[in-house]
Backbone bond lengths (Angstrom), bond angles and torsions (degrees), N, CA, C in turn:
res aa  C-N    CA-C-N  psi(-1)  N-CA   C-N-CA  omega(-1)  CA-C   N-CA-C  phi
1 M - - - 1.458 - - 1.526 111.39 -
2 Q 1.343 115.48 -38.68 1.450 119.08 -177.79 1.524 110.53 -63.10
3 G 1.355 117.14 -40.71 1.462 120.79 179.18 1.512 111.62 -63.91
4 Q 1.347 116.43 -39.01 1.456 120.19 179.31 1.525 110.86 -66.76
5 A 1.335 116.73 -39.82 1.462 120.64 178.73 1.519 110.71 -64.40
6 Q 1.342 115.88 -38.48 1.463 119.70 177.37 1.515 110.86 -61.92
7 Q 1.356 117.21 -44.85 1.467 120.55 -179.10 1.526 110.08 -61.91
8 Q 1.348 117.46 -42.07 1.451 120.22 -179.79 1.520 111.49 -62.59
9 A 1.328 116.57 -33.86 1.462 119.73 177.54 1.525 110.82 -64.25
10 Y 1.322 117.53 -41.33 1.466 120.31 179.66 1.530 111.61 -77.72
11 D 1.339 117.26 -19.52 1.467 121.50 175.00 1.520 111.76 -62.04
12 R 1.311 116.97 -33.46 1.461 120.85 -166.71 1.529 112.31 -76.47
13 G 1.290 118.98 -18.97 1.467 120.03 -176.39 1.514 111.66 -124.35
14 I 1.327 116.05 123.26 1.458 119.74 179.31 1.517 111.47 -70.47
15 T 1.336 117.56 -23.14 1.467 120.12 -174.95 1.521 112.86 -89.96
16 I 1.337 117.66 1.48 1.466 120.32 -174.21 1.523 110.24 -108.94
17 F 1.323 117.02 124.35 1.462 121.76 173.74 1.525 109.18 -79.20
18 S 1.336 115.42 142.43 1.464 119.94 171.79 1.533 108.38 -75.44
19 P 1.329 117.98 166.62 1.472 119.24 -178.94 1.526 113.43 -59.05
20 D 1.362 117.59 -26.06 1.462 118.64 178.82 1.535 111.61 -95.06
21 G 1.343 116.88 18.09 1.466 120.69 170.91 1.509 115.41 80.69
22 R 1.321 118.12 25.72 1.469 121.25 -177.24 1.523 110.78 -109.49
23 L 1.343 114.97 145.49 1.460 121.57 169.13 1.530 106.68 -106.08
24 Y 1.318 116.27 101.95 1.461 119.59 -171.86 1.523 112.31 -62.37
25 Q 1.321 118.23 -36.86 1.461 120.06 -178.16 1.530 111.87 -64.62
26 V 1.321 117.40 -34.33 1.467 120.46 176.09 1.534 109.81 -67.85
27 E 1.329 116.39 -40.61 1.461 119.35 178.25 1.525 110.95 -64.95
28 Y 1.323 117.35 -37.50 1.464 120.06 177.27 1.524 110.44 -67.16
29 A 1.331 117.02 -34.86 1.468 120.36 177.43 1.528 109.99 -64.01
30 R 1.323 117.26 -37.23 1.474 120.15 176.27 1.525 110.55 -64.59
31 E 1.326 116.79 -36.15 1.464 119.44 176.74 1.532 110.87 -65.81
32 A 1.330 116.72 -34.09 1.467 120.29 176.97 1.530 110.48 -63.78
33 V 1.330 116.83 -37.02 1.472 121.12 177.53 1.520 109.85 -62.02
34 K 1.337 116.91 -41.34 1.472 121.07 -178.12 1.527 112.19 -64.86
35 R 1.330 117.31 -21.22 1.459 120.60 -179.48 1.520 112.04 -81.92
36 G 1.337 117.44 -11.99 1.455 120.96 179.46 1.517 111.53 -86.19
37 T 1.344 117.05 152.60 1.461 119.88 177.37 1.522 109.65 -64.27
38 A 1.319 115.69 155.31 1.463 121.49 -168.64 1.529 112.86 -73.72
39 S 1.326 114.54 148.17 1.466 122.53 167.12 1.524 107.29 -127.10
40 I 1.335 115.79 146.89 1.460 121.12 -175.13 1.519 109.84 -131.60
41 G 1.315 115.82 139.93 1.460 121.74 173.57 1.519 109.81 -122.68
42 V 1.339 115.94 138.10 1.466 121.76 177.83 1.532 108.10 -131.99
43 R 1.322 115.77 125.15 1.467 121.10 177.17 1.513 109.63 -100.61
44 T 1.322 116.95 127.95 1.460 122.32 176.93 1.522 108.62 -125.34
45 P 1.335 118.60 166.00 1.465 119.86 176.19 1.532 113.18 -60.35
46 E 1.338 117.24 -23.13 1.464 121.26 -178.14 1.519 113.11 -92.92
47 G 1.322 118.08 -6.73 1.458 119.93 -179.93 1.514 112.49 151.19
48 V 1.339 115.33 -167.74 1.461 122.46 -176.26 1.521 109.19 -118.81
49 V 1.330 115.94 138.97 1.463 122.94 176.15 1.528 108.64 -113.23
50 L 1.336 116.40 132.87 1.457 122.56 171.99 1.521 107.86 -120.10
51 A 1.316 116.85 128.57 1.465 121.49 179.20 1.524 108.67 -133.82
52 A 1.327 116.06 142.63 1.461 120.47 -176.77 1.518 110.63 -136.64
53 D 1.320 115.55 132.43 1.459 122.20 173.82 1.525 107.70 -78.09
54 K 1.323 117.11 120.44 1.466 119.17 -178.62 1.533 111.24 -127.68
55 R 1.327 114.22 43.66 1.464 118.07 176.43 1.529 110.44 -57.80
56 S 1.350 117.47 128.43 1.456 121.21 -178.38 1.505 112.00 -83.09
57 R 1.334 113.36 154.12 1.463 118.93 -179.62 1.516 111.93 -76.31
58 S 1.341 117.61 -18.40 1.457 121.18 -176.58 1.519 109.63 -146.70
59 P 1.344 117.87 144.19 1.468 120.26 176.50 1.521 112.11 -66.56
60 L 1.333 118.00 -13.90 1.457 121.56 179.16 1.530 112.73 -84.04
61 M 1.319 116.88 -10.40 1.459 120.13 -179.46 1.521 110.64 -79.65
62 E 1.340 116.69 137.64 1.455 121.30 176.27 1.535 109.18 -72.87
63 P 1.341 118.98 120.53 1.467 120.79 -177.81 1.527 113.13 -58.72
64 T 1.347 117.67 -31.65 1.468 120.10 -177.38 1.527 112.14 -68.93
65 S 1.348 117.17 -15.96 1.466 119.39 -179.59 1.527 112.30 -80.97
66 V 1.333 117.00 -10.76 1.466 121.00 177.87 1.525 108.10 -92.38
67 E 1.323 116.38 105.56 1.462 121.65 -175.43 1.523 109.76 -106.24
68 K 1.318 116.02 115.22 1.465 121.11 -179.63 1.529 112.34 -119.20
69 I 1.342 117.07 -20.13 1.456 121.39 -179.76 1.526 108.42 -123.18
70 H 1.319 116.18 133.49 1.459 121.35 -174.92 1.536 110.26 -132.99
71 K 1.306 114.73 152.70 1.460 121.52 173.84 1.523 108.35 -93.01
72 S 1.335 116.66 124.30 1.454 121.18 178.47 1.528 111.24 -96.75
73 D 1.322 116.54 -38.57 1.466 123.33 175.58 1.521 106.26 -151.16
74 D 1.317 117.38 175.80 1.466 119.80 -177.56 1.524 111.96 -56.72
75 H 1.344 117.46 -29.40 1.462 122.03 -173.81 1.521 113.19 -113.94
76 I 1.350 117.18 13.08 1.468 120.72 -174.57 1.521 110.24 -135.87
77 G 1.335 116.41 133.80 1.460 122.59 172.31 1.523 109.87 -122.39
78 I 1.332 115.98 152.39 1.466 121.60 -179.54 1.521 109.05 -132.23
79 A 1.329 116.55 129.42 1.463 122.50 173.64 1.526 108.52 -113.77
80 S 1.328 116.82 149.49 1.461 120.39 -174.29 1.523 111.85 -128.15
81 A 1.328 114.86 161.38 1.464 122.91 170.82 1.516 107.12 -149.55
82 G 1.331 116.14 132.12 1.452 120.79 -177.48 1.512 110.38 123.48
83 H 1.337 116.83 -145.72 1.459 121.62 -179.28 1.526 110.20 -71.42
84 V 1.332 116.76 118.00 1.460 121.49 -175.92 1.520 110.88 -63.48
85 A 1.332 117.75 -39.26 1.467 120.39 -179.18 1.530 111.12 -62.78
86 D 1.326 116.92 -40.24 1.460 120.72 176.65 1.522 110.43 -64.51
87 A 1.345 115.94 -40.45 1.466 120.26 179.38 1.516 110.69 -60.51
88 R 1.331 117.30 -42.47 1.463 120.31 -178.57 1.525 111.21 -62.72
89 Q 1.316 117.04 -37.98 1.465 120.26 178.11 1.533 110.90 -62.75
90 L 1.333 116.02 -44.57 1.464 119.63 -179.06 1.524 111.77 -69.96
91 I 1.325 117.41 -35.27 1.470 120.60 179.43 1.522 110.09 -68.89
92 D 1.334 117.19 -39.76 1.466 119.88 174.86 1.521 110.68 -61.39
93 F 1.341 116.76 -40.07 1.465 120.80 176.72 1.523 110.29 -62.04
94 A 1.338 117.33 -44.43 1.466 121.16 179.82 1.530 111.30 -62.74
95 R 1.329 117.00 -39.56 1.464 120.30 178.19 1.530 111.28 -63.80
96 R 1.323 116.06 -41.66 1.474 119.00 178.29 1.523 110.99 -62.96
97 Q 1.334 116.86 -42.47 1.465 120.07 179.81 1.533 110.79 -63.72
98 S 1.339 116.67 -37.75 1.463 120.62 178.44 1.524 110.58 -63.88
99 Q 1.339 116.86 -42.41 1.463 120.84 179.44 1.524 111.83 -67.44
100 V 1.333 115.52 -41.81 1.474 119.72 178.93 1.520 110.35 -59.78
101 N 1.338 117.19 -42.47 1.463 120.93 -179.15 1.534 110.98 -62.52
102 R 1.342 116.95 -42.64 1.472 120.23 179.26 1.531 111.26 -64.41
103 L 1.340 116.67 -40.79 1.462 120.02 -179.20 1.531 111.92 -70.94
104 R 1.336 115.05 -38.68 1.465 119.31 -174.97 1.525 112.56 -78.91
105 Y 1.333 117.17 -40.46 1.467 120.74 -172.91 1.526 113.38 -114.67
106 G 1.352 117.43 -8.87 1.455 120.02 178.48 1.510 113.88 69.38
107 E 1.343 117.25 27.80 1.460 121.04 179.58 1.519 109.50 -150.61
108 P 1.341 117.57 156.49 1.471 119.41 178.87 1.526 111.39 -66.54
109 I 1.322 116.18 147.62 1.460 121.27 -178.92 1.527 110.14 -72.28
110 G 1.325 117.48 145.91 1.464 122.21 176.28 1.521 111.01 -73.55
111 I 1.310 116.38 151.92 1.470 120.52 -178.00 1.533 110.43 -65.83
112 E 1.317 116.17 -43.89 1.467 119.53 179.00 1.525 111.03 -64.78
113 T 1.331 116.67 -41.66 1.473 120.35 179.27 1.521 110.63 -61.18
114 L 1.333 117.07 -46.70 1.463 120.15 -179.56 1.525 110.86 -63.77
115 T 1.325 117.09 -42.66 1.469 120.04 -179.94 1.523 110.70 -59.66
116 K 1.312 117.30 -43.42 1.472 120.00 -179.03 1.529 111.89 -70.69
117 E 1.347 117.03 -31.17 1.467 119.27 173.16 1.528 110.06 -62.71
118 V 1.329 116.30 -43.98 1.466 120.77 -179.66 1.522 110.90 -66.76
119 T 1.330 117.17 -45.49 1.471 119.23 -177.76 1.529 111.60 -69.30
120 D 1.331 118.27 -31.14 1.473 119.98 173.72 1.530 110.10 -63.21
121 H 1.341 115.77 -40.06 1.466 120.73 177.39 1.529 110.62 -64.33
122 I 1.333 116.46 -43.44 1.475 120.73 178.37 1.523 110.33 -62.09
123 Q 1.340 116.43 -42.90 1.459 120.92 -175.04 1.526 111.91 -64.11
124 Q 1.328 117.20 -31.61 1.467 119.87 179.43 1.523 111.15 -59.60
125 Y 1.343 116.59 -30.10 1.457 120.16 -178.59 1.525 112.39 -80.53
126 T 1.311 117.86 3.36 1.468 120.99 171.66 1.528 111.14 -103.04
127 Q 1.345 116.79 1.60 1.465 120.27 -176.94 1.518 113.41 -122.79
128 V 1.332 117.23 -5.10 1.452 121.00 -174.64 1.512 110.19 -109.40
129 G 1.339 116.96 127.05 1.450 120.10 176.87 1.522 111.27 -69.86
130 G 1.344 116.25 151.65 1.452 120.54 178.88 1.516 114.25 83.14
131 A 1.325 118.04 4.39 1.468 122.32 177.19 1.522 107.96 -129.02
132 R 1.316 115.55 166.53 1.467 119.71 177.37 1.512 108.92 -122.28
133 P 1.341 118.23 159.40 1.467 120.78 176.32 1.526 110.81 -66.81
134 F 1.319 115.87 161.29 1.460 121.27 173.93 1.534 108.68 -75.38
135 G 1.330 116.39 126.11 1.464 120.28 -179.02 1.513 111.76 -89.39
136 V 1.321 117.01 53.26 1.460 121.39 -176.08 1.521 109.32 -152.09
137 A 1.323 115.98 148.64 1.464 122.62 170.57 1.524 107.16 -115.98
138 L 1.323 116.85 148.49 1.459 122.25 -179.18 1.516 110.63 -123.32
139 L 1.328 115.94 149.02 1.458 122.68 166.66 1.523 106.87 -110.17
140 I 1.308 117.02 120.09 1.459 122.08 -179.06 1.525 107.77 -111.96
141 G 1.327 116.36 114.00 1.459 120.91 -176.99 1.516 110.97 -125.95
142 G 1.324 116.23 147.91 1.454 119.75 178.53 1.515 111.63 177.88
143 I 1.325 114.65 -170.14 1.464 121.56 -177.47 1.526 109.12 -114.33
144 E 1.317 116.24 128.63 1.467 122.09 179.47 1.527 108.57 -126.70
145 N 1.339 115.78 114.37 1.473 121.50 -177.90 1.532 111.21 53.94
146 G 1.328 116.15 41.25 1.465 121.38 178.26 1.512 114.86 80.85
147 T 1.337 117.71 -0.03 1.468 121.66 -176.37 1.528 110.66 -110.86
148 P 1.328 118.74 128.28 1.466 120.67 176.28 1.530 110.90 -67.35
149 R 1.348 115.40 137.46 1.468 121.05 177.90 1.526 108.40 -133.69
150 L 1.328 116.08 145.35 1.463 121.56 -179.48 1.527 108.90 -140.79
151 Y 1.337 116.14 122.56 1.461 121.83 -178.41 1.524 111.02 -125.51
152 E 1.326 114.25 153.09 1.462 122.35 172.26 1.520 108.56 -116.35
153 T 1.334 116.94 139.91 1.470 120.64 171.28 1.518 109.09 -108.06
154 D 1.326 115.48 148.23 1.460 123.16 -176.58 1.532 108.28 -117.09
155 P 1.357 119.63 151.39 1.468 120.31 178.12 1.520 114.66 -57.70
156 S 1.320 118.19 -17.53 1.467 120.23 176.38 1.522 111.89 -78.96
157 G 1.349 117.20 -14.63 1.462 120.70 -176.98 1.514 112.82 94.91
158 T 1.320 117.67 21.55 1.461 122.07 -179.82 1.530 110.04 -101.19
159 P 1.353 118.53 128.79 1.469 120.08 175.89 1.529 111.15 -93.78
160 Y 1.330 115.97 144.87 1.469 122.04 175.41 1.526 107.89 -132.11
161 E 1.338 116.84 139.72 1.460 119.98 175.08 1.528 108.84 -102.31
162 W 1.346 116.38 139.92 1.459 121.74 -174.03 1.519 111.52 -135.03
163 K 1.349 114.76 158.23 1.466 121.30 165.84 1.526 110.03 -85.95
164 A 1.314 116.10 -39.26 1.469 122.49 175.90 1.521 107.24 -154.41
165 V 1.349 116.11 138.42 1.461 118.48 -173.64 1.520 109.57 -155.52
166 S 1.342 115.22 152.70 1.454 122.57 175.20 1.514 109.33 -123.32
167 I 1.331 116.17 143.91 1.460 121.48 172.74 1.530 107.80 -129.74
168 G 1.332 116.08 155.30 1.458 120.12 178.92 1.517 112.55 98.78
169 A 1.334 115.59 -154.94 1.464 121.96 -175.30 1.528 111.52 -63.09
170 D 1.312 116.06 148.47 1.479 123.70 175.94 1.521 112.33 58.28
171 R 1.321 117.21 33.07 1.465 119.71 -175.99 1.517 112.24 -58.56
172 G 1.324 117.60 -41.83 1.457 120.18 -177.87 1.515 112.27 -59.51
173 D 1.338 116.79 -47.14 1.460 120.85 -179.54 1.530 111.08 -66.46
174 L 1.328 116.51 -43.76 1.462 120.43 -178.14 1.527 111.38 -66.39
175 Q 1.341 116.46 -40.21 1.456 119.62 179.68 1.523 110.39 -66.17
176 G 1.335 116.38 -37.96 1.459 119.61 176.24 1.518 111.52 -62.26
177 F 1.343 117.36 -40.95 1.466 121.21 178.34 1.528 110.35 -62.58
178 L 1.336 116.57 -43.83 1.468 120.14 -179.53 1.530 111.04 -64.55
179 E 1.329 116.68 -41.29 1.467 119.89 -179.70 1.526 111.71 -63.66
180 E 1.326 116.82 -34.71 1.463 120.53 -179.69 1.534 112.54 -75.22
181 N 1.331 117.11 -31.35 1.459 119.84 -169.68 1.528 115.06 -111.62
182 Y 1.323 117.59 -8.39 1.468 119.28 -178.88 1.530 111.05 -73.74
183 R 1.348 115.29 140.84 1.463 121.86 173.04 1.522 108.62 -130.41
184 D 1.324 115.71 148.67 1.466 119.97 -178.50 1.521 112.81 -70.24
185 D 1.342 117.86 -18.89 1.466 120.88 -175.52 1.535 112.50 -104.75
186 L 1.324 117.80 23.20 1.463 120.45 179.11 1.531 111.29 -62.75
187 T 1.322 116.60 141.72 1.454 120.47 169.29 1.531 108.56 -81.10
188 L 1.317 116.31 171.04 1.464 119.54 178.95 1.533 110.55 -63.88
189 D 1.337 116.66 -41.64 1.472 119.97 177.45 1.529 111.22 -62.24
190 E 1.331 116.86 -41.25 1.470 120.25 178.52 1.524 110.70 -67.02
191 G 1.320 117.21 -33.32 1.462 120.92 176.12 1.523 111.61 -63.67
192 I 1.360 116.03 -40.13 1.469 120.12 175.80 1.521 109.93 -62.42
193 G 1.339 116.45 -44.95 1.460 120.55 179.09 1.517 112.05 -60.86
194 L 1.336 117.08 -41.68 1.466 120.76 179.22 1.524 110.84 -62.96
195 A 1.329 117.14 -44.18 1.467 120.52 -179.76 1.525 110.92 -62.95
196 L 1.334 117.12 -42.57 1.466 120.55 -179.99 1.526 111.54 -66.98
197 R 1.334 116.27 -41.15 1.469 118.99 179.00 1.523 111.24 -65.35
198 A 1.336 116.49 -34.98 1.466 119.95 178.05 1.525 110.41 -64.23
199 I 1.336 116.91 -46.36 1.464 119.80 178.58 1.520 110.45 -61.67
200 A 1.337 116.68 -42.09 1.463 120.75 -179.00 1.522 111.72 -67.06
201 S 1.332 118.06 -26.29 1.467 120.92 -175.36 1.524 112.43 -63.17
202 T 1.336 117.73 -22.01 1.463 120.77 177.75 1.525 111.56 -101.79
203 N 1.338 116.06 11.22 1.466 120.42 -178.97 1.533 110.55 -138.46
204 D 1.339 115.37 49.28 1.470 121.64 178.27 1.520 112.35 58.82
205 D 1.326 117.37 31.79 1.475 122.72 178.75 1.530 112.30 57.10
206 E 1.323 115.96 36.63 1.462 121.75 178.63 1.519 110.08 -136.08
207 I 1.330 115.20 152.22 1.461 121.43 172.58 1.519 107.79 -132.40
208 E 1.315 116.56 122.81 1.452 120.54 179.38 1.526 110.38 -74.36
209 E 1.322 115.80 155.41 1.455 120.82 178.02 1.531 109.70 -62.08
210 G 1.325 115.83 130.40 1.458 120.54 -178.78 1.512 113.84 77.15
211 G 1.340 117.86 8.62 1.457 121.07 -176.29 1.512 114.72 -93.49
212 V 1.327 117.28 6.03 1.464 119.34 -177.82 1.530 109.22 -150.79
213 D 1.326 115.84 146.27 1.470 122.73 172.32 1.523 107.97 -111.56
214 V 1.332 116.52 143.70 1.466 121.51 178.67 1.529 108.98 -137.44
215 A 1.317 116.07 137.32 1.464 121.64 174.10 1.515 108.93 -139.13
216 T 1.327 116.49 152.45 1.461 121.59 178.73 1.521 109.61 -130.98
217 I 1.324 114.92 153.33 1.461 122.06 169.98 1.523 105.62 -127.70
218 S 1.324 116.34 106.91 1.462 121.82 -174.21 1.525 110.45 -81.04
219 A 1.337 116.50 139.16 1.459 120.83 177.22 1.522 111.17 -68.17
220 E 1.333 117.17 -26.60 1.468 121.07 -178.69 1.524 111.49 -74.69
221 T 1.327 117.26 -47.47 1.468 120.73 -177.69 1.526 112.89 -93.77
222 E 1.343 116.97 -19.88 1.469 122.82 -175.36 1.523 110.97 54.09
223 A 1.337 116.49 39.57 1.464 121.73 -177.65 1.518 110.69 -124.74
224 F 1.336 115.49 135.35 1.463 121.90 174.25 1.519 109.01 -75.38
225 V 1.334 116.39 126.50 1.469 121.53 -179.97 1.517 108.56 -132.48
226 E 1.339 116.33 124.69 1.463 120.66 176.69 1.522 108.17 -97.17
227 L 1.325 117.74 126.24 1.460 122.22 -178.16 1.523 110.31 -72.82
228 D 1.350 115.57 142.18 1.468 118.75 176.22 1.522 109.37 -84.57
229 N 1.328 116.06 174.45 1.473 121.02 -174.43 1.521 112.39 -62.13
230 D 1.339 116.98 -37.17 1.467 119.76 -179.80 1.525 111.06 -65.08
231 E 1.332 116.76 -42.23 1.469 120.38 179.25 1.529 110.60 -65.54
232 I 1.327 116.27 -41.65 1.468 119.60 178.60 1.522 110.13 -64.07
233 S 1.335 117.07 -40.60 1.471 120.79 179.03 1.520 111.12 -60.94
234 D 1.344 116.75 -37.53 1.464 120.40 178.03 1.531 110.80 -62.85
235 Y 1.332 116.65 -43.24 1.467 119.89 179.02 1.531 110.88 -67.51
236 I 1.342 116.94 -37.30 1.465 120.21 177.78 1.528 110.18 -62.80
237 A 1.343 116.65 -43.40 1.461 120.69 178.93 1.525 111.02 -66.45
238 E 1.318 116.84 -40.94 1.470 120.95 -179.15 1.520 111.37 -61.81
239 N 1.341 116.55 -33.42 1.463 120.94 -179.66 1.525 112.91 -96.73
240 E 1.356 116.18 9.25 1.464 123.04 176.17 1.533 112.09 55.17
241 L 1.338 114.86 52.49 1.453 120.35 -177.70 1.530 112.64 -115.93
242 E 1.356 116.89 12.70 1.457 118.99 179.61 1.521 110.14 -69.26
243 P 1.355 116.51 149.80 1.476 119.22 174.28 1.514 110.09 -59.72
244 S 1.319 117.71 141.93 1.456 121.91 -178.34 1.517 110.69 -71.87
245 E 1.349 115.66 155.57 1.465 120.57 179.65 1.519 111.16 -63.54
246 E 1.334 117.66 -31.04 1.464 120.89 179.68 1.524 110.42 -61.76
247 D 1.367 115.74 -39.81 1.466 118.99 178.30 1.511 110.95 -64.53
248 D 1.368 116.20 -40.13 1.463 119.87 179.98 1.522 111.17 -63.14
249 E 1.365 115.98 -40.19 1.464 119.82 -179.73 1.526 110.28 -67.18
250 T 1.325 116.41 -36.94 1.468 120.15 179.68 1.508 111.11 -64.49
251 D 1.370 116.09 -35.98 1.452 120.34 -176.74 1.525 113.36 -76.28
252 E 1.362 117.83 -12.97 1.452 120.34 -177.28 1.531 109.58 -69.04
253 P 1.347 116.95 136.47 1.478 118.80 179.17 1.515 111.31 -69.94
254 A 1.320 116.09 147.98 1.477 120.60 179.03 1.516 109.67 -72.49
255 E 1.348 115.05 144.17 1.465 119.29 -178.89 1.541 110.06 -81.07
């Protein structure tokens, strides 16, 4: 009981380290990220792919209202996992930093620079009393000086650069799939296929229509492009990830 009471005491303050060097509120924020549906980033020589699982909780929900991928600047996209409201705050911050950089220096902001601006902002919320950490992780992808870059942010305020990465639910399984199937010479189209297959791997190798968002930032055009439903459906069909007819028949109501 005494050990549990001690832990609860350190739970209450984000600015207080436990005797074993842990910040419990940051660890709880990481658990909040795990409760969010997965987002995946894949970096290829031709650009960056961002894909997000956006399965709705109800068939009555409008799929377009579930926002998991956002444009931060013409050459930068951000995908999130965790608390959506927290993600929106950080994405708005990233957009402001991108605009400030263009106004101040007359050039687009670098991907690494923007990521560190965001993670510095996140880190401040682990040092100030009366506030809580952001319960969200972000994937920040884009083109910097013609080179594709892909970063992950953590609720502690730590940035990581990746070739391919998953955040959110089932991270262990998804990361294992990416490690087994990623190649350094992937094309942008193959990167989209890899991201979709990874998401499908935790859902019986199927993706429902409207159940995923995909965006790319091409190294050639340096432009953020969000794929429409028809384009995503083509990639789903190409990778043989459509729901089976047996599932459709099972879902039909009895007469």
